[in-house]
C-alpha positions as CSV (number, residue, x, y, z in Angstrom):
1,X,0.0,0.0,0.0
2,X,1.4,3.4,-1.0
3,X,1.9,6.1,1.6
4,X,-0.8,8.2,-0.2
5,X,-3.3,5.3,0.0
6,X,-2.5,4.8,3.7
7,X,-3.1,8.5,4.4
8,X,-6.5,8.4,2.5
9,X,-7.5,5.2,4.5
10,X,-6.6,6.8,7.8
11,X,-8.5,10.0,6.9
12,X,-11.5,7.9,5.8
13,X,-11.3,5.9,9.1
14,X,-11.1,9.2,11.0
15,X,-14.2,10.4,9.2
16,X,-16.1,7.3,10.2
17,X,-15.2,7.5,13.9
18,X,-15.7,11.2,14.4
19,X,-18.7,12.1,16.5
20,X,-21.1,14.7,15.4
21,X,-21.5,17.6,17.8
22,X,-24.6,17.3,20.0
23,X,-27.7,18.2,18.1
24,X,-28.8,21.9,18.4
25,X,-30.3,22.4,21.8
26,X,-28.9,19.2,23.3
27,X,-26.1,19.2,25.8
28,X,-23.6,16.4,26.3
29,X,-25.3,15.7,29.6
30,X,-28.7,15.3,27.9
31,X,-27.1,13.0,25.3
32,X,-25.5,10.9,28.0
33,X,-28.9,10.6,29.8
34,X,-30.6,9.6,26.6
35,X,-27.9,6.9,26.2
36,X,-28.5,5.7,29.7
37,X,-32.2,5.3,29.0
38,X,-31.5,3.4,25.8
39,X,-29.1,1.0,27.5
40,X,-31.6,0.4,30.3
41,X,-34.4,-0.1,27.8
42,X,-32.4,-2.6,25.8
43,X,-31.6,-4.5,29.0
44,X,-35.2,-4.5,30.2
45,X,-36.5,-5.5,26.8
46,X,-34.2,-8.6,26.9
47,X,-35.6,-9.4,30.4
48,X,-39.2,-9.1,29.2
49,X,-38.3,-11.5,26.3
50,X,-36.7,-14.0,28.6
51,X,-39.7,-13.9,30.9
52,X,-42.1,-14.0,27.9
53,X,-43.9,-10.9,29.1
54,X,-45.4,-8.2,27.0
55,X,-44.6,-4.6,27.5
56,X,-43.8,-1.4,25.6
57,X,-40.8,0.6,26.7
58,X,-40.6,4.4,26.6
59,X,-37.5,6.5,27.5
60,X,-37.2,10.2,28.2
61,X,-35.2,12.5,30.4
62,X,-36.5,14.8,33.1
63,X,-35.1,16.5,36.1
64,X,-31.5,15.5,35.3
65,X,-32.4,11.8,35.1
66,X,-33.0,9.2,32.5
67,X,-36.5,7.7,32.8
68,X,-37.6,4.3,31.5
69,X,-41.3,3.4,31.6
70,X,-42.5,-0.1,30.9
71,X,-46.2,-0.1,29.8
72,X,-47.6,-3.5,30.8
73,X,-50.4,-5.3,32.5
74,X,-48.0,-7.6,34.3
75,X,-48.1,-6.3,37.9
76,X,-45.8,-9.1,38.9
77,X,-43.0,-6.8,37.6
78,X,-44.1,-4.2,40.3
79,X,-44.3,-6.7,43.1
80,X,-45.6,-6.2,46.7
81,X,-45.1,-2.5,47.5
82,X,-42.9,-2.0,44.5
83,X,-40.2,-4.4,45.6
84,X,-39.7,-6.1,42.2
85,X,-39.8,-2.7,40.5
86,X,-37.0,-1.4,42.9
87,X,-34.9,-4.6,42.1
88,X,-35.4,-4.2,38.4
89,X,-34.4,-0.5,38.6
90,X,-31.1,-1.5,40.4
91,X,-30.4,-4.1,37.7
92,X,-31.0,-1.6,35.0
93,X,-28.7,0.9,36.8
94,X,-26.1,-1.8,37.0
95,X,-26.5,-2.5,33.2
96,X,-25.9,1.2,32.5
97,X,-22.9,1.3,34.8
98,X,-21.4,-1.8,33.2
99,X,-21.8,-0.2,29.7
100,X,-20.8,3.4,30.5
101,X,-18.5,3.0,33.5
102,X,-20.6,5.7,35.4
103,X,-23.2,5.3,38.1
104,X,-26.7,6.1,37.0
105,X,-29.6,7.8,38.7
106,X,-32.0,6.1,36.2
107,X,-35.7,6.1,37.3
108,X,-37.8,3.1,36.3
109,X,-41.6,3.0,36.3
110,X,-43.6,-0.1,35.5
111,X,-47.4,-0.1,34.8
112,X,-47.6,3.5,36.0
113,X,-46.8,2.4,39.6
114,X,-44.6,5.3,40.4
115,X,-47.0,7.9,39.0
116,X,-49.9,6.4,41.0
117,X,-47.7,6.3,44.1
118,X,-46.6,9.9,43.6
119,X,-50.3,11.0,43.7
120,X,-50.9,9.0,46.9
121,X,-47.8,10.5,48.5
122,X,-48.7,14.0,47.6
123,X,-52.1,13.5,49.2
124,X,-50.4,12.1,52.3
125,X,-48.0,15.1,52.4
126,X,-51.0,17.5,52.1
127,X,-52.7,15.8,55.0
128,X,-49.5,15.9,57.2
129,X,-49.0,19.5,56.3
130,X,-52.5,20.4,57.4
131,X,-52.1,18.5,60.7
132,X,-48.8,20.2,61.5
133,X,-50.3,23.6,60.8
134,X,-53.4,22.8,62.9
135,X,-51.6,21.2,65.9
136,X,-48.1,22.9,65.7
137,X,-46.7,19.4,66.4
138,X,-44.3,17.4,64.2
139,X,-45.9,14.5,62.1
140,X,-44.0,11.3,61.6
141,X,-44.9,9.4,58.5
142,X,-44.6,5.7,57.8
143,X,-41.2,4.4,56.5
144,X,-40.6,5.0,52.8
145,X,-38.0,4.4,50.2
146,X,-35.8,7.3,49.0
147,X,-38.0,7.9,45.9
148,X,-41.1,8.3,48.1
149,X,-39.3,10.4,50.7
150,X,-38.2,12.8,48.0
151,X,-41.8,13.3,46.8
152,X,-42.9,14.1,50.4
153,X,-40.0,16.5,51.1
154,X,-40.7,18.3,47.8
155,X,-44.4,18.7,48.7
156,X,-43.6,20.0,52.2
157,X,-41.0,22.5,50.9
158,X,-43.6,23.7,48.3
159,X,-46.0,24.3,51.2
160,X,-43.4,26.4,53.0
161,X,-42.7,24.0,55.8
162,X,-39.6,22.0,56.7
163,X,-39.2,18.2,56.8
164,X,-36.4,15.8,57.6
165,X,-35.7,12.1,57.4
166,X,-35.0,10.1,60.5
167,X,-34.1,6.5,61.1
168,X,-32.1,3.9,59.2
169,X,-33.0,2.1,56.0
170,X,-35.4,0.3,55.5
171,X,-37.3,2.0,58.3
172,X,-36.3,5.6,57.3
173,X,-39.2,8.0,57.5
174,X,-40.1,11.7,56.9
175,X,-40.9,14.0,59.8
176,X,-42.9,17.1,58.9
177,X,-42.0,19.9,61.2
178,X,-43.9,23.1,62.2
179,X,-42.5,26.5,61.1
180,X,-39.8,27.7,63.5
């Protein structure tokens, strides 16, 4: 191979491997999050195939996180109190970390479980806020996982009150406090 041909081959190879700049309006972070979602979706699709379960998978980014939603009627993927959902989320995060080398904050929802739970928790927070305002006493809620505690903390903050978490996992709970 002549030197000129080698240079052309190297240039052609370089053209094939160059990455296009992020599409207009998309940051590198958004692209990385979309990639996380796609990796997790591929992993979950394989699991659904292995388990012979039906489900459509949707990915999107929101709040600095990749989100994967599995639309299915198979509630066994949610499990009692979302335990299977939490385990599948951790497995999907591990698949992303294995592929990218970076820890993921990916959020998984199956059969709308998290959306339904969010509504229930916001109502619970509203009730606790009203009780704290009425009595002036702190209200301790039942133990929750980190996702659930965050929803309650956000609702309490939006209402102008303060909350904190107390206890150790898995018995960690939110305490809604009166204004100081």
